[in-house]
C-alpha positions in Angstrom: -35.3 41.7 -48.7 -34.1 43.0 -52.1 -34.3 41.1 -55.4 -30.5 41.3 -55.7 -30.0 39.8 -52.2 -32.6 37.1 -52.7 -31.1 36.1 -56.1 -27.7 35.8 -54.4 -29.2 33.5 -51.7 -30.9 31.5 -54.5 -27.7 31.0 -56.4 -25.7 29.9 -53.3 -28.4 27.6 -52.1 -28.6 26.0 -55.6 -24.8 25.4 -55.6 -25.0 23.9 -52.1 -27.9 21.6 -53.0 -26.3 20.4 -56.2 -22.9 19.7 -54.6 -22.4 15.9 -54.5 -22.2 14.3 -51.1 -24.0 12.0 -48.7 -27.4 13.6 -49.4 -27.2 12.7 -53.1 -26.1 9.2 -52.3 -29.0 8.7 -49.9 -31.6 10.1 -52.4 -30.3 7.9 -55.2 -30.2 4.8 -52.9 -33.8 5.3 -51.7 -35.0 6.0 -55.3 -33.3 2.9 -56.7 -34.4 0.6 -53.9 -37.9 2.0 -53.3 -38.9 3.7 -56.5 -40.2 7.1 -57.2 -42.5 7.3 -54.1 -39.5 6.8 -51.8 -37.4 9.2 -53.8 -40.1 11.9 -53.4 -40.4 11.2 -49.6 -36.6 11.4 -49.0 -36.4 14.6 -51.1 -39.2 16.3 -49.3 -38.0 15.4 -45.8 -34.4 16.4 -46.8 -35.8 19.8 -47.9 -37.7 20.1 -44.5 -34.4 19.4 -42.7 -32.6 22.0 -44.7 -35.5 24.5 -44.0 -35.3 23.8 -40.3 -31.5 24.3 -40.2 -31.8 27.5 -42.2 -34.5 28.8 -39.8 -32.4 27.9 -36.8 -29.3 29.6 -38.3 -31.2 32.8 -39.2 -32.6 33.1 -35.7 -29.2 32.4 -34.1 -30.0 29.0 -32.5 -27.6 27.1 -34.7 -24.8 29.4 -33.7 -25.2 28.1 -30.1 -24.6 24.6 -31.4 -21.5 25.5 -33.3 -20.3 27.7 -30.4 -20.3 24.6 -28.2 -17.4 22.3 -29.1 -19.1 19.4 -27.2 -22.5 19.8 -29.0 -20.8 20.3 -32.4 -18.5 17.2 -31.9 -21.4 15.1 -30.7 -23.4 15.9 -33.9 -20.4 15.2 -36.0 -19.8 11.8 -34.5 -23.5 11.0 -34.7 -23.5 12.0 -38.4 -20.4 9.9 -39.1 -21.9 6.8 -37.4 -25.2 7.2 -39.2 -23.5 7.5 -42.6 -21.4 4.5 -41.8 -24.4 2.5 -40.7 -26.2 3.3 -44.0 -23.0 2.4 -45.9 -22.6 -1.0 -44.2 -26.2 -1.8 -45.0 -25.5 -1.1 -48.7 -22.3 -3.2 -48.6 -24.2 -6.1 -47.2 -26.8 -6.1 -49.9 -27.1 -9.5 -51.6 -28.9 -10.6 -54.7 -32.3 -12.1 -54.1 -33.6 -14.3 -57.0 -37.1 -14.1 -55.6 -37.4 -10.4 -55.7 -36.7 -7.6 -58.1 -34.9 -5.5 -55.5 -32.5 -6.7 -52.9 -34.1 -4.7 -50.0 -37.1 -2.6 -50.5 -37.1 0.2 -47.9 -40.3 1.6 -46.4 -41.7 5.1 -46.7 -40.8 5.6 -43.0 -37.2 4.7 -43.6 -37.1 7.1 -46.6 -38.4 9.9 -44.4 -36.0 9.1 -41.6 -32.9 9.0 -44.0 -33.9 12.2 -45.7 -34.2 14.1 -42.5 -31.4 12.6 -40.4 -28.7 12.9 -43.2 -29.3 16.7 -42.8 -30.0 16.9 -39.1 -26.8 15.0 -38.1 -24.6 17.2 -40.3 -23.6 20.3 -38.3 -21.7 21.5 -41.4 -25.2 22.5 -42.7 -25.5 24.9 -39.8 -22.0 26.3 -40.5 -22.9 26.8 -44.2 -26.1 28.7 -43.4 -24.5 30.8 -40.7 -21.8 31.8 -43.2 -24.5 32.5 -45.8 -27.1 34.4 -43.8 -24.5 36.4 -41.8 -24.0 38.2 -45.1 -27.6 39.0 -45.8 -29.5 39.1 -42.5 -29.1 42.1 -40.2 -30.7 43.7 -37.2 -33.2 45.5 -39.5 -34.2 42.3 -41.4 -37.9 41.7 -40.9 -39.3 38.4 -39.6 -41.1 37.9 -42.9 -37.8 38.3 -44.8 -36.1 35.8 -42.5 -38.9 33.3 -43.0 -38.6 34.0 -46.8 -34.9 33.2 -46.8 -35.4 29.9 -44.9 -38.3 29.0 -47.2 -36.1 29.7 -50.2 -33.4 27.3 -49.0 -36.0 24.6 -48.2 -37.8 24.9 -51.6 -34.5 24.9 -53.6 -33.1 21.9 -51.8 -36.3 19.9 -51.9 -36.9 20.8 -55.6 -33.4 19.7 -56.6 -33.7 16.3 -55.0 -37.3 15.9 -56.4 -35.8 16.4 -59.9 -33.1 13.8 -59.1 -35.6 11.3 -57.8 -37.9 11.9 -60.7 -35.2 11.5 -63.4 -33.7 8.3 -61.8 -37.1 6.7 -61.3 -38.3 7.0 -64.9 -39.1 3.5 -66.3 -36.3 3.5 -68.8 -33.7 4.4 -66.2 -35.2 2.4 -63.4 -35.5 -0.8 -65.3 -31.8 -0.7 -66.2 -30.8 0.3 -62.7 -32.8 -2.5 -61.1 -30.9 -5.1 -63.2 -27.8 -4.1 -61.3 -29.5 -2.9 -58.1 -27.3 -5.0 -55.7 -24.1 -3.5 -57.2 -25.5 0.0 -57.0 -26.4 -0.6 -53.3 -22.8 -1.7 -52.7 -21.4 1.3 -54.6 -23.5 3.7 -52.6 -22.4 1.8 -49.5 -18.7 2.4 -50.4 -19.5 6.1 -51.0 -21.3 6.5 -47.7 -18.6 4.7 -45.7 -15.9 6.8 -47.4 -17.8 10.0 -46.5 -18.2 8.8 -42.9 -14.4 8.1 -42.8 -13.6 11.6 -44.1 -15.9 13.1 -41.5 -14.1 11.1 -38.7 -10.7 12.3 -40.0 -11.9 15.9 -39.9 -13.1 15.4 -36.3 -9.8 13.9 -35.2 -7.7 16.6 -36.7 
């Protein structure tokens, strides 16, 4: 692993992590509803999911998934249904005069959402196969391969930790909580739209 190659991997992973999508919506939703602790949990488990996919891609196992149309399509449908389920939950959020938040999620749900939003997205495997096919070769050591996977995991987890931290600061969170139901619904619309886009891509 050379510094130039590693910095290229860092740059691409940063751009991938910062791209808006279902992951960002889930992190913001969990942070808004559950506070900083839930935001941290979902960020960490999301990073672990990314690290797992990166590792599988580097060692070639993810290529088996993408090479099987049935497995790839099954993952796509599972991901679309999961995003739609999260979106519908957000759309059904209702104001509760007896509570500050409409629906406070548990730490377990934050961990589940953080991991599954990655695991049920086979496009993550495609992204990493495209990336690592350019930098990993037959002469790449096992240590270097582990280093690349760890890099992807740390960058992704760190980015969403920053997002969770910023949006859970008291000044931000107090204002967001005043309109938490509407934010839940907005995130619901975003997630349902993303699920719909994924379904359209499957049917094409």
